[in-house]
A tleap script that builds the chain and sets N, CA, C and O, in Angstrom:
source leaprc.protein.ff14SB
mol = sequence {
  NMET ALA LEU ARG LEU GLU LEU PHE LEU LEU
  TRP ALA GLY VAL SER LEU PHE LEU GLN LEU
  ASP PRO VAL ASN GLY ASP ASP ASN CYS VAL
  PHE PRO PHE ILE TYR GLY ASN LYS LYS HIE
  PHE ASP CYS THR TYR GLN GLY ALA ILE TYR
  PRO TRP CYS SER LEU ASP ALA ASP TYR LYS
  GLY ARG TRP LYS PHE CYS THR ASN LYS ASP
  TYR ALA LYS CYS VAL PHE PRO PHE ILE TYR
  GLU GLY LYS SER TYR ASP SER CYS ILE THR
  ILE GLY SER VAL THR SER THR TYR TRP CYS
  SER LEU SER PRO ASN TYR ASP GLN ASP GLY
  VAL TRP LYS ARG CCYS
}
set mol.1.N position { 0.822 -1.197 0.000 }
set mol.1.CA position { 0.000 0.000 0.000 }
set mol.1.C position { 0.864 1.259 0.000 }
set mol.1.O position { 0.620 2.169 -0.792 }
set mol.2.N position { 1.873 1.328 0.877 }
set mol.2.CA position { 2.733 2.503 0.966 }
set mol.2.C position { 3.508 2.704 -0.323 }
set mol.2.O position { 3.671 3.837 -0.777 }
set mol.3.N position { 3.992 1.610 -0.924 }
set mol.3.CA position { 4.739 1.710 -2.176 }
set mol.3.C position { 3.856 2.270 -3.280 }
set mol.3.O position { 4.309 3.102 -4.066 }
set mol.4.N position { 2.600 1.829 -3.357 }
set mol.4.CA position { 1.685 2.343 -4.380 }
set mol.4.C position { 1.439 3.842 -4.194 }
set mol.4.O position { 1.396 4.600 -5.164 }
set mol.5.N position { 1.280 4.253 -2.945 }
set mol.5.CA position { 1.056 5.667 -2.657 }
set mol.5.C position { 2.279 6.485 -3.062 }
set mol.5.O position { 2.138 7.545 -3.672 }
set mol.6.N position { 3.473 6.007 -2.731 }
set mol.6.CA position { 4.696 6.716 -3.106 }
set mol.6.C position { 4.831 6.817 -4.616 }
set mol.6.O position { 5.189 7.873 -5.138 }
set mol.7.N position { 4.547 5.723 -5.324 }
set mol.7.CA position { 4.624 5.749 -6.790 }
set mol.7.C position { 3.606 6.713 -7.377 }
set mol.7.O position { 3.909 7.440 -8.323 }
set mol.8.N position { 2.398 6.723 -6.818 }
set mol.8.CA position { 1.381 7.649 -7.300 }
set mol.8.C position { 1.806 9.097 -7.084 }
set mol.8.O position { 1.685 9.919 -7.992 }
set mol.9.N position { 2.305 9.416 -5.887 }
set mol.9.CA position { 2.734 10.780 -5.601 }
set mol.9.C position { 3.877 11.199 -6.513 }
set mol.9.O position { 3.910 12.338 -6.979 }
set mol.10.N position { 4.808 10.296 -6.771 }
set mol.10.CA position { 5.908 10.585 -7.695 }
set mol.10.C position { 5.358 10.843 -9.090 }
set mol.10.O position { 5.760 11.808 -9.741 }
set mol.11.N position { 4.446 9.998 -9.560 }
set mol.11.CA position { 3.850 10.166 -10.881 }
set mol.11.C position { 3.095 11.490 -10.975 }
set mol.11.O position { 3.222 12.214 -11.962 }
set mol.12.N position { 2.303 11.804 -9.938 }
set mol.12.CA position { 1.511 13.035 -9.957 }
set mol.12.C position { 2.418 14.259 -9.981 }
set mol.12.O position { 2.161 15.207 -10.723 }
set mol.13.N position { 3.479 14.245 -9.175 }
set mol.13.CA position { 4.404 15.381 -9.145 }
set mol.13.C position { 5.114 15.568 -10.464 }
set mol.13.O position { 5.236 16.693 -10.948 }
set mol.14.N position { 5.585 14.485 -11.054 }
set mol.14.CA position { 6.273 14.568 -12.345 }
set mol.14.C position { 5.309 15.014 -13.425 }
set mol.14.O position { 5.666 15.833 -14.272 }
set mol.15.N position { 4.098 14.492 -13.411 }
set mol.15.CA position { 3.104 14.880 -14.419 }
set mol.15.C position { 2.796 16.361 -14.352 }
set mol.15.O position { 2.714 17.030 -15.382 }
set mol.16.N position { 2.625 16.875 -13.144 }
set mol.16.CA position { 2.349 18.299 -12.988 }
set mol.16.C position { 3.514 19.136 -13.473 }
set mol.16.O position { 3.321 20.109 -14.202 }
set mol.17.N position { 4.728 18.765 -13.072 }
set mol.17.CA position { 5.895 19.554 -13.427 }
set mol.17.C position { 6.185 19.485 -14.921 }
set mol.17.O position { 6.674 20.461 -15.490 }
set mol.18.N position { 5.900 18.368 -15.565 }
set mol.18.CA position { 6.176 18.246 -16.986 }
set mol.18.C position { 5.250 19.103 -17.839 }
set mol.18.O position { 5.467 19.239 -19.044 }
set mol.19.N position { 4.218 19.683 -17.227 }
set mol.19.CA position { 3.364 20.610 -17.966 }
set mol.19.C position { 4.127 21.890 -18.308 }
set mol.19.O position { 3.775 22.604 -19.247 }
set mol.20.N position { 5.160 22.162 -17.545 }
set mol.20.CA position { 6.010 23.312 -17.824 }
set mol.20.C position { 7.007 22.926 -18.915 }
set mol.20.O position { 7.428 21.771 -18.987 }
set mol.21.N position { 7.380 23.858 -19.743 }
set mol.21.CA position { 8.299 23.597 -20.843 }
set mol.21.C position { 9.573 24.398 -20.610 }
set mol.21.O position { 9.593 25.602 -20.868 }
set mol.22.N position { 10.649 23.752 -20.122 }
set mol.22.CA position { 11.853 24.511 -19.770 }
set mol.22.C position { 12.564 25.083 -20.986 }
set mol.22.O position { 12.468 24.545 -22.089 }
set mol.23.N position { 13.268 26.166 -20.774 }
set mol.23.CA position { 14.085 26.788 -21.799 }
set mol.23.C position { 15.537 26.619 -21.371 }
set mol.23.O position { 15.904 26.978 -20.252 }
set mol.24.N position { 16.335 26.090 -22.232 }
set mol.24.CA position { 17.755 25.935 -21.924 }
set mol.24.C position { 18.521 27.096 -22.526 }
set mol.24.O position { 18.033 27.781 -23.425 }
set mol.25.N position { 19.714 27.307 -22.028 }
set mol.25.CA position { 20.538 28.377 -22.569 }
set mol.25.C position { 20.869 29.401 -21.512 }
set mol.25.O position { 20.781 29.139 -20.312 }
set mol.26.N position { 21.252 30.578 -21.982 }
set mol.26.CA position { 21.721 31.623 -21.084 }
set mol.26.C position { 20.664 32.685 -20.814 }
set mol.26.O position { 21.000 33.808 -20.440 }
set mol.27.N position { 19.388 32.343 -20.999 }
set mol.27.CA position { 18.334 33.303 -20.698 }
set mol.27.C position { 18.333 33.624 -19.214 }
set mol.27.O position { 18.623 32.762 -18.383 }
set mol.28.N position { 18.007 34.865 -18.884 }
set mol.28.CA position { 18.019 35.321 -17.495 }
set mol.28.C position { 16.628 35.286 -16.886 }
set mol.28.O position { 15.629 35.510 -17.568 }
set mol.29.N position { 16.581 35.004 -15.596 }
set mol.29.CA position { 15.333 35.083 -14.858 }
set mol.29.C position { 14.856 36.528 -14.864 }
set mol.29.O position { 15.662 37.459 -14.874 }
set mol.30.N position { 13.551 36.703 -14.859 }
set mol.30.CA position { 12.956 38.037 -14.785 }
set mol.30.C position { 12.263 38.157 -13.438 }
set mol.30.O position { 11.379 37.365 -13.114 }
set mol.31.N position { 12.666 39.149 -12.655 }
set mol.31.CA position { 12.040 39.401 -11.357 }
set mol.31.C position { 11.542 40.826 -11.306 }
set mol.31.O position { 12.246 41.725 -11.766 }
set mol.32.N position { 10.381 41.071 -10.778 }
set mol.32.CA position { 9.413 40.060 -10.377 }
set mol.32.C position { 8.699 39.482 -11.593 }
set mol.32.O position { 8.699 40.078 -12.670 }
set mol.33.N position { 8.088 38.309 -11.406 }
set mol.33.CA position { 7.256 37.726 -12.454 }
set mol.33.C position { 5.943 37.258 -11.843 }
set mol.33.O position { 5.870 36.935 -10.657 }
set mol.34.N position { 4.910 37.229 -12.674 }
set mol.34.CA position { 3.583 36.803 -12.243 }
set mol.34.C position { 3.375 35.363 -12.677 }
set mol.34.O position { 3.516 35.035 -13.855 }
set mol.35.N position { 3.037 34.498 -11.717 }
set mol.35.CA position { 2.699 33.103 -12.007 }
set mol.35.C position { 1.656 32.670 -10.985 }
set mol.35.O position { 1.817 32.902 -9.787 }
set mol.36.N position { 0.606 32.049 -11.455 }
set mol.36.CA position { -0.436 31.579 -10.539 }
set mol.36.C position { -1.087 32.704 -9.758 }
set mol.36.O position { -1.374 32.546 -8.571 }
set mol.37.N position { -1.323 33.834 -10.401 }
set mol.37.CA position { -1.945 35.003 -9.766 }
set mol.37.C position { -1.145 35.529 -8.584 }
set mol.37.O position { -1.699 36.154 -7.680 }
set mol.38.N position { 0.162 35.273 -8.593 }
set mol.38.CA position { 1.021 35.754 -7.516 }
set mol.38.C position { 2.269 36.379 -8.125 }
set mol.38.O position { 2.801 35.891 -9.122 }
set mol.39.N position { 2.724 37.460 -7.515 }
set mol.39.CA position { 3.955 38.109 -7.946 }
set mol.39.C position { 5.122 37.469 -7.199 }
set mol.39.O position { 5.144 37.457 -5.969 }
set mol.40.N position { 6.091 36.936 -7.945 }
set mol.40.CA position { 7.266 36.282 -7.368 }
set mol.40.C position { 8.479 37.192 -7.543 }
set mol.40.O position { 8.771 37.646 -8.650 }
set mol.41.N position { 9.173 37.451 -6.451 }
set mol.41.CA position { 10.346 38.311 -6.472 }
set mol.41.C position { 11.640 37.516 -6.480 }
set mol.41.O position { 12.725 38.097 -6.523 }
set mol.42.N position { 11.536 36.189 -6.437 }
set mol.42.CA position { 12.710 35.317 -6.438 }
set mol.42.C position { 12.302 33.971 -7.018 }
set mol.42.O position { 11.131 33.759 -7.333 }
set mol.43.N position { 13.261 33.062 -7.161 }
set mol.43.CA position { 12.969 31.720 -7.641 }
set mol.43.C position { 11.907 31.100 -6.742 }
set mol.43.O position { 11.848 31.392 -5.547 }
set mol.44.N position { 11.071 30.245 -7.318 }
set mol.44.CA position { 9.957 29.672 -6.573 }
set mol.44.C position { 9.913 28.158 -6.722 }
set mol.44.O position { 10.422 27.602 -7.696 }
set mol.45.N position { 9.308 27.508 -5.757 }
set mol.45.CA position { 9.037 26.077 -5.824 }
set mol.45.C position { 7.585 25.819 -6.216 }
set mol.45.O position { 7.165 24.665 -6.288 }
set mol.46.N position { 6.815 26.873 -6.469 }
set mol.46.CA position { 5.394 26.711 -6.750 }
set mol.46.C position { 5.180 25.779 -7.936 }
set mol.46.O position { 5.639 26.057 -9.043 }
set mol.47.N position { 4.484 24.675 -7.699 }
set mol.47.CA position { 4.190 23.713 -8.757 }
set mol.47.C position { 5.359 22.833 -9.154 }
set mol.47.O position { 5.296 22.155 -10.179 }
set mol.48.N position { 6.438 22.828 -8.358 }
set mol.48.CA position { 7.636 22.076 -8.745 }
set mol.48.C position { 8.382 21.603 -7.492 }
set mol.48.O position { 8.112 22.058 -6.380 }
set mol.49.N position { 9.323 20.684 -7.700 }
set mol.49.CA position { 10.136 20.220 -6.578 }
set mol.49.C position { 11.521 20.850 -6.584 }
set mol.49.O position { 12.289 20.670 -5.639 }
set mol.50.N position { 11.844 21.580 -7.634 }
set mol.50.CA position { 13.104 22.308 -7.724 }
set mol.50.C position { 12.793 23.775 -7.990 }
set mol.50.O position { 11.799 24.086 -8.647 }
set mol.51.N position { 13.630 24.682 -7.488 }
set mol.51.CA position { 13.348 26.110 -7.711 }
set mol.51.C position { 13.480 26.475 -9.188 }
set mol.51.O position { 14.369 25.987 -9.886 }
set mol.52.N position { 12.587 27.336 -9.645 }
set mol.52.CA position { 12.583 27.765 -11.032 }
set mol.52.C position { 12.175 29.232 -11.096 }
set mol.52.O position { 11.698 29.812 -10.121 }
set mol.53.N position { 12.379 29.814 -12.277 }
set mol.53.CA position { 11.978 31.199 -12.496 }
set mol.53.C position { 11.408 31.350 -13.896 }
set mol.53.O position { 11.648 30.526 -14.778 }
set mol.54.N position { 10.665 32.399 -14.075 }
set mol.54.CA position { 10.107 32.722 -15.381 }
set mol.54.C position { 11.109 33.552 -16.173 }
set mol.54.O position { 11.919 34.286 -15.606 }
set mol.55.N position { 11.040 33.423 -17.473 }
set mol.55.CA position { 11.876 34.230 -18.353 }
set mol.55.C position { 11.095 35.414 -18.923 }
set mol.55.O position { 11.594 36.160 -19.766 }
set mol.56.N position { 9.865 35.567 -18.445 }
set mol.56.CA position { 9.001 36.675 -18.855 }
set mol.56.C position { 8.353 37.274 -17.604 }
set mol.56.O position { 8.079 36.556 -16.643 }
set mol.57.N position { 8.110 38.578 -17.615 }
set mol.57.CA position { 7.503 39.249 -16.467 }
set mol.57.C position { 6.113 38.695 -16.164 }
set mol.57.O position { 5.728 38.602 -14.999 }
set mol.58.N position { 5.371 38.334 -17.179 }
set mol.58.CA position { 4.074 37.681 -17.012 }
set mol.58.C position { 4.250 36.283 -17.594 }
set mol.58.O position { 4.307 36.125 -18.813 }
set mol.59.N position { 4.336 35.268 -16.739 }
set mol.59.CA position { 4.683 33.905 -17.158 }
set mol.59.C position { 3.902 33.480 -18.396 }
set mol.59.O position { 2.672 33.514 -18.416 }
set mol.60.N position { 4.645 33.078 -19.431 }
set mol.60.CA position { 4.049 32.659 -20.699 }
set mol.60.C position { 4.493 31.242 -21.070 }
set mol.60.O position { 4.360 30.829 -22.222 }
set mol.61.N position { 5.019 30.500 -20.093 }
set mol.61.CA position { 5.455 29.135 -20.361 }
set mol.61.C position { 6.956 29.001 -20.534 }
set mol.61.O position { 7.471 27.886 -20.620 }
set mol.62.N position { 7.669 30.124 -20.586 }
set mol.62.CA position { 9.131 30.069 -20.700 }
set mol.62.C position { 9.727 30.172 -19.301 }
set mol.62.O position { 9.473 31.134 -18.577 }
set mol.63.N position { 10.524 29.169 -18.927 }
set mol.63.CA position { 11.076 29.119 -17.587 }
set mol.63.C position { 12.383 28.363 -17.614 }
set mol.63.O position { 12.763 27.788 -18.634 }
set mol.64.N position { 13.079 28.367 -16.466 }
set mol.64.CA position { 14.287 27.550 -16.310 }
set mol.64.C position { 14.495 27.246 -14.836 }
set mol.64.O position { 14.012 27.966 -13.962 }
set mol.65.N position { 15.229 26.160 -14.577 }
set mol.65.CA position { 15.619 25.847 -13.204 }
set mol.65.C position { 16.596 26.916 -12.743 }
set mol.65.O position { 17.403 27.409 -13.531 }
set mol.66.N position { 16.526 27.268 -11.479 }
set mol.66.CA position { 17.428 28.277 -10.930 }
set mol.66.C position { 18.768 27.663 -10.544 }
set mol.66.O position { 18.834 26.578 -9.967 }
set mol.67.N position { 19.819 28.377 -10.873 }
set mol.67.CA position { 21.154 28.046 -10.403 }
set mol.67.C position { 21.530 29.121 -9.379 }
set mol.67.O position { 20.770 30.068 -9.173 }
set mol.68.N position { 22.663 28.989 -8.753 }
set mol.68.CA position { 23.074 29.971 -7.741 }
set mol.68.C position { 23.083 31.393 -8.290 }
set mol.68.O position { 22.773 32.334 -7.560 }
set mol.69.N position { 23.433 31.565 -9.566 }
set mol.69.CA position { 23.519 32.915 -10.136 }
set mol.69.C position { 22.153 33.502 -10.505 }
set mol.69.O position { 22.053 34.688 -10.822 }
set mol.70.N position { 21.104 32.676 -10.465 }
set mol.70.CA position { 19.786 33.131 -10.903 }
set mol.70.C position { 18.939 33.772 -9.811 }
set mol.70.O position { 18.007 34.517 -10.118 }
set mol.71.N position { 19.236 33.505 -8.559 }
set mol.71.CA position { 18.391 34.038 -7.494 }
set mol.71.C position { 18.407 35.565 -7.517 }
set mol.71.O position { 19.388 36.188 -7.924 }
set mol.72.N position { 17.309 36.144 -7.073 }
set mol.72.CA position { 17.153 37.596 -7.116 }
set mol.72.C position { 18.259 38.300 -6.338 }
set mol.72.O position { 18.745 37.803 -5.322 }
set mol.73.N position { 18.632 39.445 -6.832 }
set mol.73.CA position { 19.661 40.286 -6.202 }
set mol.73.C position { 18.976 41.360 -5.361 }
set mol.73.O position { 17.805 41.681 -5.564 }
set mol.74.N position { 19.724 41.898 -4.426 }
set mol.74.CA position { 19.227 43.022 -3.632 }
set mol.74.C position { 18.925 44.197 -4.551 }
set mol.74.O position { 19.603 44.404 -5.558 }
set mol.75.N position { 17.906 44.957 -4.195 }
set mol.75.CA position { 17.551 46.157 -4.950 }
set mol.75.C position { 17.941 47.372 -4.108 }
set mol.75.O position { 17.473 47.536 -2.982 }
set mol.76.N position { 18.798 48.215 -4.667 }
set mol.76.CA position { 19.223 49.443 -3.985 }
set mol.76.C position { 18.959 50.627 -4.887 }
set mol.76.O position { 19.174 50.528 -6.095 }
set mol.77.N position { 18.512 51.717 -4.361 }
set mol.77.CA position { 18.063 51.896 -2.981 }
set mol.77.C position { 16.702 51.227 -2.787 }
set mol.77.O position { 15.990 50.951 -3.752 }
set mol.78.N position { 16.352 50.969 -1.523 }
set mol.78.CA position { 15.032 50.455 -1.191 }
set mol.78.C position { 14.470 51.238 -0.007 }
set mol.78.O position { 15.208 51.816 0.791 }
set mol.79.N position { 13.156 51.237 0.081 }
set mol.79.CA position { 12.456 51.954 1.149 }
set mol.79.C position { 12.076 50.961 2.246 }
set mol.79.O position { 11.455 49.933 1.976 }
set mol.80.N position { 12.458 51.281 3.496 }
set mol.80.CA position { 12.042 50.503 4.659 }
set mol.80.C position { 11.611 51.479 5.737 }
set mol.80.O position { 12.372 52.364 6.129 }
set mol.81.N position { 10.399 51.315 6.206 }
set mol.81.CA position { 9.808 52.217 7.192 }
set mol.81.C position { 9.938 53.675 6.761 }
set mol.81.O position { 10.259 54.549 7.566 }
set mol.82.N position { 9.682 53.918 5.472 }
set mol.82.CA position { 9.667 55.272 4.938 }
set mol.82.C position { 11.024 55.894 4.675 }
set mol.82.O position { 11.099 57.038 4.227 }
set mol.83.N position { 12.107 55.159 4.946 }
set mol.83.CA position { 13.449 55.691 4.753 }
set mol.83.C position { 14.157 54.912 3.653 }
set mol.83.O position { 13.949 53.709 3.497 }
set mol.84.N position { 14.990 55.605 2.897 }
set mol.84.CA position { 15.722 54.989 1.793 }
set mol.84.C position { 17.074 54.456 2.268 }
set mol.84.O position { 17.783 55.117 3.026 }
set mol.85.N position { 17.421 53.242 1.807 }
set mol.85.CA position { 18.699 52.617 2.155 }
set mol.85.C position { 19.433 52.201 0.889 }
set mol.85.O position { 18.828 51.702 -0.060 }
set mol.86.N position { 20.758 52.414 0.889 }
set mol.86.CA position { 21.601 52.096 -0.267 }
set mol.86.C position { 22.478 50.873 -0.053 }
set mol.86.O position { 23.304 50.544 -0.905 }
set mol.87.N position { 22.305 50.195 1.081 }
set mol.87.CA position { 23.108 49.001 1.373 }
set mol.87.C position { 22.308 48.095 2.309 }
set mol.87.O position { 21.233 48.463 2.783 }
set mol.88.N position { 22.847 46.920 2.562 }
set mol.88.CA position { 22.199 45.983 3.479 }
set mol.88.C position { 22.132 46.598 4.871 }
set mol.88.O position { 23.018 47.355 5.268 }
set mol.89.N position { 21.077 46.269 5.605 }
set mol.89.CA position { 20.865 46.846 6.930 }
set mol.89.C position { 20.538 45.749 7.947 }
set mol.89.O position { 20.171 44.632 7.585 }
set mol.90.N position { 20.683 46.098 9.229 }
set mol.90.CA position { 20.273 45.192 10.303 }
set mol.90.C position { 19.023 45.717 11.009 }
set mol.90.O position { 18.455 45.033 11.861 }
set mol.91.N position { 18.602 46.911 10.660 }
set mol.91.CA position { 17.416 47.518 11.266 }
set mol.91.C position { 16.212 46.613 11.012 }
set mol.91.O position { 15.972 46.192 9.880 }
set mol.92.N position { 15.469 46.320 12.058 }
set mol.92.CA position { 14.287 45.480 11.924 }
set mol.92.C position { 14.571 43.993 12.047 }
set mol.92.O position { 13.639 43.189 12.078 }
set mol.93.N position { 15.834 43.617 12.116 }
set mol.93.CA position { 16.211 42.211 12.245 }
set mol.93.C position { 16.339 41.850 13.718 }
set mol.93.O position { 17.130 42.462 14.435 }
set mol.94.N position { 15.584 40.880 14.174 }
set mol.94.CA position { 15.624 40.450 15.566 }
set mol.94.C position { 16.999 39.878 15.920 }
set mol.94.O position { 17.454 39.999 17.057 }
set mol.95.N position { 17.656 39.254 14.937 }
set mol.95.CA position { 18.962 38.609 15.180 }
set mol.95.C position { 20.134 39.472 14.727 }
set mol.95.O position { 21.269 38.997 14.693 }
set mol.96.N position { 19.879 40.723 14.381 }
set mol.96.CA position { 20.909 41.646 13.881 }
set mol.96.C position { 21.621 41.116 12.637 }
set mol.96.O position { 22.807 41.375 12.430 }
set mol.97.N position { 20.890 40.380 11.823 }
set mol.97.CA position { 21.422 39.856 10.566 }
set mol.97.C position { 21.206 40.891 9.469 }
set mol.97.O position { 20.150 41.518 9.396 }
set mol.98.N position { 22.217 41.065 8.614 }
set mol.98.CA position { 22.085 41.998 7.494 }
set mol.98.C position { 21.089 41.448 6.479 }
set mol.98.O position { 21.092 40.258 6.164 }
set mol.99.N position { 20.243 42.337 5.976 }
set mol.99.CA position { 19.252 41.956 4.989 }
set mol.99.C position { 19.033 43.107 4.010 }
set mol.99.O position { 19.456 44.238 4.248 }
set mol.100.N position { 18.359 42.787 2.899 }
set mol.100.CA position { 18.018 43.801 1.901 }
set mol.100.C position { 16.662 43.469 1.310 }
set mol.100.O position { 16.147 42.363 1.478 }
set mol.101.N position { 16.106 44.418 0.632 }
set mol.101.CA position { 14.816 44.234 -0.029 }
set mol.101.C position { 15.032 43.676 -1.435 }
set mol.101.O position { 16.054 43.934 -2.071 }
set mol.102.N position { 14.050 42.907 -1.904 }
set mol.102.CA position { 14.076 42.412 -3.285 }
set mol.102.C position { 13.217 43.275 -4.199 }
set mol.102.O position { 13.020 42.959 -5.372 }
set mol.103.N position { 12.712 44.367 -3.643 }
set mol.103.CA position { 11.950 45.320 -4.450 }
set mol.103.C position { 12.360 46.723 -4.014 }
set mol.103.O position { 12.944 46.887 -2.943 }
set mol.104.N position { 12.065 47.733 -4.821 }
set mol.104.CA position { 12.417 49.099 -4.444 }
set mol.104.C position { 11.694 49.593 -3.193 }
set mol.104.O position { 12.143 50.543 -2.553 }
set mol.105.N position { 10.574 48.952 -2.840 }
set mol.105.CA position { 9.787 49.418 -1.698 }
set mol.105.C position { 9.404 48.241 -0.802 }
set mol.105.O position { 8.388 47.583 -1.024 }
set mol.106.N position { 10.228 47.987 0.209 }
set mol.106.CA position { 9.932 46.903 1.150 }
set mol.106.C position { 8.613 47.155 1.867 }
set mol.106.O position { 7.853 46.219 2.116 }
set mol.107.N position { 8.338 48.395 2.197 }
set mol.107.CA position { 7.102 48.717 2.908 }
set mol.107.C position { 5.871 48.232 2.131 }
set mol.107.O position { 4.880 47.817 2.733 }
set mol.108.N position { 5.933 48.282 0.830 }
set mol.108.CA position { 4.821 47.895 -0.027 }
set mol.108.C position { 4.811 46.381 -0.301 }
set mol.108.O position { 3.760 45.746 -0.224 }
set mol.109.N position { 5.993 45.799 -0.624 }
set mol.109.CA position { 6.049 44.409 -1.087 }
set mol.109.C position { 6.433 43.401 -0.013 }
set mol.109.O position { 6.030 42.241 -0.096 }
set mol.110.N position { 7.198 43.810 0.988 }
set mol.110.CA position { 7.569 42.928 2.081 }
set mol.110.C position { 8.444 41.752 1.690 }
set mol.110.O position { 8.407 40.716 2.354 }
set mol.111.N position { 9.228 41.884 0.633 }
set mol.111.CA position { 10.092 40.778 0.179 }
set mol.111.C position { 11.546 41.131 0.463 }
set mol.111.O position { 11.982 42.255 0.218 }
set mol.112.N position { 12.298 40.148 0.988 }
set mol.112.CA position { 13.671 40.420 1.413 }
set mol.112.C position { 14.494 39.153 1.333 }
set mol.112.O position { 13.972 38.063 1.100 }
set mol.113.N position { 15.807 39.317 1.532 }
set mol.113.CA position { 16.725 38.185 1.661 }
set mol.113.C position { 17.887 38.608 2.532 }
set mol.113.O position { 18.135 39.797 2.729 }
set mol.114.N position { 18.590 37.626 3.045 }
set mol.114.CA position { 19.802 37.919 3.827 }
set mol.114.C position { 20.916 38.344 2.901 }
set mol.114.O position { 21.005 37.886 1.761 }
set mol.115.N position { 21.763 39.222 3.396 }
set mol.115.CA position { 22.906 39.684 2.600 }
set mol.115.C position { 24.123 38.794 2.849 }
set mol.115.O position { 25.184 39.023 2.268 }
savepdb mol mol.pdb
quit
């Protein structure tokens, strides 16, 4: 019973992911991009088991798996709590870890990453 369930889940996951048509080559990820009625500011696992990104601002079926160089970069300057910052900051971090926004306006989008 467990083996059948595992095989089914594997089949279902592969079937869903194969609906996407990957693009090979040196095309760059586009951030942000719209997929599934959601704005993505970085590589996503949505609908997949590996991180991927769109090659178009409004997903049109062109995508690629993310490599280390594909993840979104910090956006400078960015707005946090109404103030503009030109570098990574620790303000607002409970652990005093440096972070940056992935959009020009953190107050509006709330997307970030560690520096």
